[in-house]
C-alpha positions in Angstrom: 168.0 126.4 7.2 168.7 123.1 8.8 166.6 122.0 11.7 168.3 121.1 15.0 167.6 117.4 14.3 169.5 117.7 11.0 172.4 119.5 12.6 172.7 116.8 15.3 172.4 114.0 12.8 175.0 115.5 10.5 177.5 116.1 13.4 177.0 112.5 14.7 177.5 111.1 11.2 180.7 113.1 10.7 182.2 112.1 14.0 181.1 108.4 13.5 182.7 108.4 10.1 185.9 109.9 11.3 186.0 107.3 14.1 185.4 104.5 11.6 182.4 103.2 13.5 179.5 101.6 11.8 176.0 102.3 13.3 175.9 99.0 15.1 179.3 99.6 16.7 178.3 103.1 17.8 175.1 101.8 19.3 177.0 99.1 21.2 179.6 101.5 22.4 177.0 104.0 23.6 174.8 101.3 25.1 171.7 102.3 23.1 169.4 100.4 20.8 171.0 99.2 17.5 168.5 101.2 15.3 169.0 104.5 17.1 172.1 105.8 15.3 170.5 105.0 11.9 167.2 106.6 12.9 168.9 109.7 14.2 171.0 109.9 11.0 167.8 109.8 8.9 166.0 112.2 11.3 163.3 109.6 11.9 163.5 110.3 15.6 164.4 113.1 17.9 166.9 111.7 20.4 166.7 112.5 24.1 169.4 114.6 25.7 170.4 111.4 27.6 170.8 109.5 24.3 172.9 112.4 22.8 175.1 112.3 25.9 175.7 108.6 25.5 176.5 108.9 21.8 178.9 111.9 22.5 180.6 109.9 25.3 181.0 106.9 22.9 182.6 109.3 20.3 184.7 111.1 23.0 183.2 114.4 22.0 181.4 117.1 24.2 177.7 116.6 23.8 176.9 120.3 23.6 179.0 120.6 20.5 176.7 118.2 18.6 174.2 121.0 18.6 176.6 123.4 16.8 175.7 124.1 13.2 
């Protein structure tokens, strides 16, 4: 069973890949630190809901759906 962190990381990675955005571009677009997308993707950190909202906005995706496994 995947943890919630893994589900969120996988969903962000899939959306980022589909959008053709490198980690740095996503960070810039979302207005977050440049290491955050990488750290989320490798489940090194647990992002705040605010950070998830910023990433979802940058990806033009509803933030609540990032939690869907």
